[in-house]
N, C-alpha and C positions, 0 to 999 in steps of 0.2 A: 338243089341238089347240084344242076348244071353252074349256079353262080360260084359254090364253094370248091368244086374245082376246080372251075376258071381264075378262082385267085389262089389253090396252091399251085397249080400251074405257072400263075404269073408270078409268083413268090422263089420258085425254082430258078426261074428263068433269070430275075433279076439278079437275085443270088450270084447268079454264075457268071454274070455281067460283071461281078466287082474281083473278079479274080484275073489276076496276069495272064496279059494273052501273048506269051514270049514264047519261043519255041524251044528257050532252053531250061534245063532244069539240073538241080543237083541232088541225088539220092543220099540218103545221111550216111557220113561220114565219108563223103566224096566232097573234097573242096571243089576241084575244077568243076564249071558246069559244063554240059556237053548235050549235043543237038539233040532233041528228040525228034522219032521216025516221023510225027506228025503235030502239028501244032498243040501246042498245049491247051488251048480254049476248046480244042475238040473234044479231050478226054472230060475236062468239064459239063462240056456241054451233053457228052453221052452219060454221064455217070448221073448227071441231076435228071436228065431223060430217063433211065433206066429206074430210078426210084420212083419217081411219077406214075411212071408205066404201071410198075409192080403196086404203088397202090391204089391205081387204077382196076386192075384186073383182083386187085384183093375186095374189092368195094362187091364185086359179084357171085365172090365164094359165100354160101349158106351161113350165115351165123353157129350151127351147130358143127360142121364140119370145121369149124376154123378153131373150136376149142382140141382137135386134135388128138380125138378119143378113140380113134379108129383102127389104129394098130391094136392087135392082137398082144398081149401083156405074155413075156414068159418069164421064166427063172432055172438061172442055173447053180448049182452049190459051188462055191469055190473050194478047191480041193486046202485044207487045210497045212499040209505041209508048201503051196505053194505062196500062201500069205504069213509063214514063215521065214521064208526066202526073200520075199520080196522087202520084209520090215527087217530082215538082219540086213540087205546089203544097201538099202538104205541110210541105218546106223551107220553102216559102215564108211559108207560115202561121205557123211557127214563129218564122220571120225577124222577120215583121209584129208576134208578139206581145208579144218581145220588144221589138225600136223602140218600139213606140206606148206599152206598158210605161213607157217610159223619157220620152216627148219627150209623150204624149197626154196629155189630162184626168185629172187627181186622183180625177175619180168614180169610184169603181167601177162604178157601173150605167152609165156615158155612155163607158166606155173598152174597146175590144173584145179586152184581151188580156185580162179577165175573164171574157168570155163564151167566149172563144174554149179558153180551158184549162177551167173548173169545167162549162162548159154543154154546148159541142164535143165535146171530147174523151172528158171525163169520163164526160157522162149521152149526147148523141146517138150517139156512136158505139159505147158499152158498148148501145145498145138494138140497134143495127143489124148488130152481131157477133152476138147472139142468131141471126139469123137467115141472115146472111150469111157467118159465117163470122170469123177472125182477121185483117180487112181490117188492122190495125193491121203485122200483117209484108210484108206490100204495102208500104206507106207510110209506115214507121218513119224517121222525117228525122233520128235520131242516127245510124242503121245507111246510111244513104245517105250521113251528109257520113263517116262514118268509108271507106265505098267509095272514095268522091272522092278522099279527098284519101292512100288508104291505109295507113290507121292500122289496126294488128292483124296485117299480113299477117306480120311475124316478130313474134312475139310474146316479152318478156323473160323473163316466168317461167311456168312452169306453176301454171293455176288448182288452191288446195289445195281438198281433198276435204271438209276440214272448215268451210269458207265456205257448201259447201249455196247455199243459196238466200237465207241472210240479209242481202246485202248488196240485195237487192230488197226484203226486210221492212225492213229501216232507210229504205230510202230513201220506204217505204207510209210507217213512221210521219212523216215529215218533211212527207209532201204533208198527210195529215190533221194536223196540228198547224198547219202553212203557212193549209189550208182553214177552223179552229173556231179556233186559238186565235191566230194574227198577225193585227193589222190589216187589211180591205181596201185597201189601198195599191198599186195598179197599178205602182207601181216596185217593188217591196218583190216581187213576183211576177217581176218581168223579172227583178229580180236573182238569183231563186232559179233563174229557168228559163235563164240565162248559167254561172249555177254547176252545175246539173247536167248542162247541154251539157258543159261545161270537166272533169267531173270522169267522166265518162263517157267519153269520148276517150282520157283519159288512162287510164284504169281497159281502155279496148279495145287502146293500145299497150303494155300490162304481160301484158296477158292473152290476149290474142286477139278475134277478131271472134267468131265461132261460139262458144264457150265462153261470154263474157261476154254478150251478146244469149240466150243459149241459156237461161242458170242465175240470172244477177246483176241482170239491168236491169226495171227497176219494170215498164215497163208494157209490154215484150216480153212477162213471166210472165204480170200481168194479163190482158191481152187471149186469152193462149194459154188460160187457163182459161174463162172466159170463153167464147171459140170453139168450146169442147170438147161445148157445148151443140147447134150448127149443124148442120142438115143439110148444108152446104157446108165444105171445108175446100184450103187453098189450099196449093200444095206446090211448093218451086222444084227444077225441074229444069238439067240442063246445058242443054236447048237452050231456057229460057226458065221461066214459071211456068205452072202449071198449075191450073186450079178440080176437085174432085171432089164426087160428090156421094154421100152416103154416112146411113146411117138418123141421126136423130135421138136426142142424148145418146148414139151410141156413142162419141164422144171421150171418154167418164168411166173406160172400161174401156183408154184408152192408157195405155202406160210414160211419156210425155214429161209426163200431167197429174198423176201420180200422185207426181213425188216424184226419181224415180230410183234408183242405187242402195244409196247410204252411208245412215247413219241419221242423220246431218248433213242430210243433201239432202231425207228425208222428212219429218224435224220442223220442218225450216222450212218448209216448203211448207203444210203442218199448221197450221202460225201464221197464214201469208200469209192462208189462205185461211178463217181464223177470225176473221182482223182485216178482212177483206172486210166479216163479218156485224158485228162488236163497234163498228168505225168509227163503220159508220150508223147502230147503234143509240145509241151513246156521244154522238152528232152530236144525235137527238133527245132525250136524255135531258138532256144535261148543263147546258143552258138552264133546264131547267123548275123549277116550283115544288118540284114531291117533291124532285129534286137538292139544292135546296138547302136544303130542308127537315130533310134527312137530317144535312146539317152544321150549321146553325144551330142548330136548331132543339135536337138533339143536346146538344151542347157549351153553348147556353146554359142548358142545366138542370143538366146534369152538371156543370159548374166554376163553378154562381154563386157558391158561396162566394167566387170569388178577387174580385169584383168588386159582388158587395153587388148594390145597385140599379143601380148608374154602368153602364147599360145603351151611353153615349157609348163607356166605358174598355171595357166588354167587344168592341164590334165593334171596336174599335180594336185590340185585343191581337190576337180571331180573323180579320180580314183576312188576315193574312198569308199564315195557313196556306190559309186559301178559295183563296187564288191555286193552293198547290201540292192542293189537293186538286182542284181542276179540271183542273189540268195533269195530274198524276198518275193520275185516274181513265182517261185516253187511252192510257197507256203499260201499266197496270195490265189493260184490258178484254181485252185477246186470249190472256193469260195466266189470266185467268179463266174466259174461254171453254174455254181447252187442258183446262185442268183437271176441266171438267165433261165437255167431248167424250172427253176419257180414261179416263174412269168410265164413260163409257156401253158405250164400245168394249172396254173389257177386260171387262165383264159378257156382252158379245156374244161376246168373242172364246172362252167356257167353252164355246160352242155349233159352235164353227166348227171345222174340222181344226186339231191341235195343230202342225203345221208350222209352221202361219201367227203370226209376230210380233204383238207388241203395233203398234210402229209403220208396220211393212207393212200392217197391216188398216187403223190409223189413215189411212194413207197413200192407200189405196183408194178408202175413202168421202169421202176430204175433197171432192176434185172433184163428188161428187152433194150437197154442201151450197153449191156457187158457185150454183144457181138462186137459191136462198130472198136470198144475199147480194143479187144483181144485183136481184133483184124488191124487195126494201126498199130498197137507192139510187134506184131510181125510183120509188117509192113515196115514199121520206121525201122527195123532192126536183122531185116534181110542182107543186106551188105554184110551184116557182124558173123550171122549166120554163115554165109556162104565162104565168108574168108575165114573162118574158125574148121570149117572141116578139114581143111588139110595140113592146120595143126595136131588134130586129134593123133596123128601115129606117132610126132614126134613125143607128144604128153605119156602115153602108154611106153613108149620103150624109154625114157628121162624122166620120169614124173618128180624127181628133187629135182632136176637140172643140176646132177652131179657128174653128165659125163657118161652116163649109163647105156648102154645099147643091148636093150633084152631082146629085144623081137629085130636084129639084125638091119637096122636102116641108115645105113651111117650115109647115104646121096639125101638126105632129108636138111642138115646145115645148109647146104649150097644150092639146093634145089628152089630155080625161083617158081610160086604158084600161077599158072596160068592166068591173065589179067582177066577182068570181068566183063561179061557185055553188056554192059550196061542200060540198051535199050531192051533186052530183054529182062533186067533185073527193074527197071520202069514199067514193062508190063506184069510184071508179078505184082510190085506195090498198090499199081493201081487197080490190078483185077482183085487181091487181100480185099482192099477199102472197101471196092464196091460189093463184094460178096458180103462183109461184115453189114454195110449199111444195109442189105437186100433183107440180109437175115435177121434187123432188126425193127425192119419195117415190120416182116411177117409175126415175128414177136409182139411187137407193139397190138397188130391188127389179134393176134388171141387175147389178149389182156382186154383189148376194147368189147370184144365180144364174149367174153366172159361176165360182164359187166353193163352191157348198154344193146337193147332188143331194138333194132330196127335202122333200117342199114340209112334213112337220111341221118341219123344221130349217132352213127359210127362215122360219115363222111364228116360230120362237123367236126365231132373229136378227133378224130385221126387227121387231118388236115394237118391243121397247128404241129403235130408229133412231125407230122411229115416235111412241113419247111422245116423245122431242127435239124434234123438228118441232111436233109440237102445242106444246110446251112454248114455242118459236120462234115461231111463230104469235100465242101469245096474248100473249108479251113485245112483237111487234113492233106489235098493237092497241094493246095499252095504251101504247106510248111514241107511234104517232102521238097516241091521244086526248090525253095530256097538255095541260095548254094552259101556255104560256113564262112563265118568272117576270120580271119588272116591274123591271128596275133602275135 
C-alpha cells in the first residue's frame, strides 16, 4: 500500500513539473495574456496535491459507505400542469430559435438563436442538470413533437444493436464542428436545427420513440450522463412524472449510464464520454499559438528545401494542409483519448476480478469522467457566460434586430459593459476544474468499491486512474493558460 501511495504521489508531482511555469495566462476568448496573482506552478501543484489528498482520504472511507446508499430516498409527484408548461416552453424556444435564426439579425452577438443554443442549452442547462437532475428528459422538444404527432408509435424497423450510441456520437461530432469550425452565422445554426429536427423525427418513425431517445439522440444521452451526478432523478410513471431524491453521484453506478449490454453500445458510450472531454480540450487549444506552432514551425523546418527562402510560396503550399490539420484534430481527438484511456483501464484490469471484460470495465468507469468534462466545459466558457449576461436585456427588447425597444432600454446600444476582472475569472475557472476532478475521483471510488473488496485492491486499482485524472487536471490548466494565436 505504501509503495502504491508513493507511486501515485510521484506520478502526480512528475506530471505537474511538466507544465508551464509562467506567471502569465490567457483565459478562453482572451488574446492578451495577463499576470496571475500567484505563479502558475502554484495552481498546478495545489490542484494535483488536492487530488492526491482526496484519494488518500477516500482510502479510509469504508467500502459500504462508499456506495452512497445512506441517503433516505424521497419521492415527489410532479404536477401535470408544470410538465405541460415546461414542454410548451421548450417547444416554443426551439421554434423561436429556428425562426429568429432565419429572419433575425445576422449578427451572432445580437441574434437570440446563438444565445439559446450555445449558452442557454449547452451551458446553463448543463449547470442546472448537475444539481437538479436530467431536466431535459422532462422538456425534450423533439420527444414532445414525436408524441404530439404520434411519430414512432409503430416503428418500421428494429434498432440494430451494432449501432449502439454511435448516432448520438456522430451528431455530437457535428455539433462540435458547427460550434468550432463553421462561421458564426445564425441562419446556418437555424438550418442545422431544422435539419436535426427532421432527421430525428425520421429516425423516430423508423425505430420508435423509446429506443431512439434512449440510445441514439444526442441531447438525451448528453444530459442523462450529466444528470448521473445529480441528487435528484426524474422518472416517468404511468400516472405522470415524479422526482426522486437519491445520493449524489449514485447515478454513475446505474446501468443506463454505462452503455447497455452489447459491445458496440459500451464502446460508443465510452467514445461519447471521452469526446465530451476531448471536444472542450480541442476547443481550448486549436486556435492557440502552441497548436499553430506544431504545424507551421515543424513543417517549415522539415520541408524547407522545397522552397528555400521563398516563405510566401511555403505559406501557399502549406495553407491547405493547415485547414485539414485544424479540422482533422477535432475528429482524431476522441480516439487519441480513447487509446490512452483503454491503456489505463487495461492496467487497472490486471488488479480487478478476471471475469470483468475490458470494455465492460471501461464503460463502468466512463461516467466517472463526466464531472471532469462538465467542469472543463463550464470553466472553458466562463468568460463567454459572463460576457453574454449584459446582452440578454438587448435580446429581449429587440429579438429580431429590427430596432424594437419592447422593454424600454435605449441605453443598451451605447453602454459599455464593465471589464472583466481576469484574476477572479481565472480563480473561478481553476476552482471549477478542481471541483470537477475531485468529484470524478470520488465517483471513480464509488465504482471501485462496488466491484472490489479490500483496501489493498482498491488502492492498486484507483492509483492508475488517479494519475490519469491528475494528468487531465494539468492539461486543463495548461490549455486555459495558452494565449490565442492572432490571425
